[in-house]
MIDONU-904051 format. One record per residue (C-alpha): residue number from 1; residue in three letters; y, z, x. Coordinates in pm, 1 decimal. Layout:
BEGIN
num | residuo | c2 | c3 | c1
NUM | ALA | Y | Z | X
...
// end
This chain:
BEGIN
num | residuo | c2 | c3 | c1
1 | MET | -860.1 | -774.5 | -373.9
2 | LYS | -922.4 | -509.8 | -638.4
3 | MET | -857.9 | -140.5 | -574.9
4 | THR | -917.6 | 173.4 | -775.2
5 | GLY | -721.2 | 493.0 | -726.4
6 | LYS | -827.3 | 835.4 | -852.7
7 | LEU | -653.0 | 1171.8 | -862.4
8 | TYR | -880.1 | 1476.4 | -834.8
9 | LYS | -820.5 | 1841.9 | -912.6
10 | GLY | -1128.6 | 2020.1 | -784.7
11 | PRO | -1431.6 | 1821.6 | -907.7
12 | SER | -1243.6 | 1674.8 | -1207.7
13 | ILE | -1076.0 | 1333.7 | -1222.0
14 | LEU | -722.1 | 1372.8 | -1356.6
15 | ASP | -633.7 | 1003.3 | -1366.9
16 | GLU | -770.4 | 667.7 | -1255.7
17 | LYS | -605.0 | 326.7 | -1226.4
18 | VAL | -711.0 | -18.4 | -1105.6
19 | VAL | -492.4 | -290.3 | -952.4
20 | GLU | -566.0 | -640.1 | -831.7
21 | VAL | -368.0 | -865.1 | -599.3
22 | ASP | -406.5 | -1233.4 | -527.2
23 | ASP | -623.3 | -1291.8 | -218.8
24 | SER | -403.7 | -1581.8 | -108.1
25 | GLU | -103.6 | -1351.2 | -52.8
26 | GLY | -55.7 | -1264.6 | 315.0
27 | THR | -292.1 | -1088.4 | 551.1
28 | TYR | -562.6 | -838.9 | 456.5
29 | GLN | -336.1 | -554.8 | 568.3
30 | ASP | -51.1 | -688.8 | 350.4
31 | ARG | -280.6 | -700.4 | 46.1
32 | LEU | -414.6 | -351.2 | 117.2
33 | GLU | -63.1 | -211.9 | 145.1
34 | LYS | 46.9 | -388.5 | -174.5
35 | CYS | -253.6 | -245.2 | -362.9
36 | LEU | -181.4 | 105.4 | -234.3
37 | VAL | 184.9 | 88.7 | -334.3
38 | GLU | 97.7 | -48.5 | -681.5
39 | ILE | -172.3 | 216.5 | -740.3
40 | CYS | 72.1 | 491.0 | -644.3
41 | ALA | 334.4 | 348.3 | -881.3
42 | LEU | 84.1 | 335.7 | -1169.7
43 | LEU | -25.0 | 694.2 | -1102.2
44 | ALA | 341.3 | 803.1 | -1066.7
45 | ILE | 288.1 | 952.2 | -721.0
46 | GLU | 454.7 | 887.4 | -388.7
47 | VAL | 279.2 | 680.9 | -123.4
48 | PRO | 88.2 | 918.3 | 106.3
49 | ILE | 101.9 | 935.1 | 484.3
50 | TRP | -176.1 | 712.7 | 625.9
51 | LEU | -347.0 | 889.7 | 916.5
52 | SER | -599.9 | 765.7 | 1172.3
53 | LYS | -875.6 | 943.0 | 974.6
54 | ASN | -785.1 | 718.7 | 679.3
55 | THR | -826.6 | 409.4 | 895.6
56 | ARG | -1167.8 | 528.0 | 1020.7
57 | GLU | -1288.5 | 609.8 | 669.0
58 | TYR | -1155.5 | 286.0 | 524.6
59 | VAL | -1310.7 | 64.4 | 793.9
60 | ARG | -1645.5 | 236.3 | 757.3
61 | PHE | -1671.9 | 287.2 | 379.9
62 | ARG | -1400.8 | 69.4 | 215.3
63 | ARG | -1260.6 | 393.4 | 72.4
64 | THR | -1049.7 | 681.5 | 191.4
65 | SER | -894.8 | 994.2 | 50.1
66 | PHE | -561.9 | 1165.8 | 97.6
67 | ASN | -520.2 | 1543.4 | 78.6
68 | ALA | -220.2 | 1712.8 | -80.4
69 | ASP | -74.4 | 1781.1 | 265.8
70 | GLN | -41.0 | 1405.1 | 329.4
71 | PHE | 244.0 | 1388.0 | 76.0
72 | PHE | 603.2 | 1485.5 | 152.7
73 | ASN | 656.7 | 1659.8 | -181.0
74 | PRO | 429.2 | 1904.5 | -365.8
75 | VAL | 166.1 | 1734.1 | -585.2
76 | HIS | -30.0 | 1840.0 | -894.7
77 | PHE | -369.4 | 1731.2 | -757.8
78 | ASP | -599.1 | 1821.0 | -467.1
79 | ARG | -703.3 | 1476.9 | -352.9
80 | PHE | -610.3 | 1109.4 | -402.2
81 | GLU | -884.5 | 855.9 | -334.1
82 | ILE | -860.1 | 477.8 | -303.2
83 | ARG | -1154.1 | 240.3 | -296.7
84 | ILE | -1189.5 | -135.4 | -273.5
85 | ILE | -1414.1 | -249.3 | -556.3
86 | GLU | -1381.7 | -622.3 | -503.5
87 | GLU | -1257.2 | -844.8 | -221.6
// end
């Protein structure tokens, strides 16, 4: 599984990172969680709160975004987006 993560401030991309995990490691959910945690570490941000809207978006589009209010601490960006680019 390969995931990209992007930080947006308005229409501009502040930073973008890509991670890949071995598809033989655990369940799909385990791999998704591992990718999310690794992307957040590379971008030096905390892991956001995953809401039901994120599940709906992810199931439908293989991407979802997190708003600044889904983080416990203040952030320097407006939106964090993850997207699966390869399974």
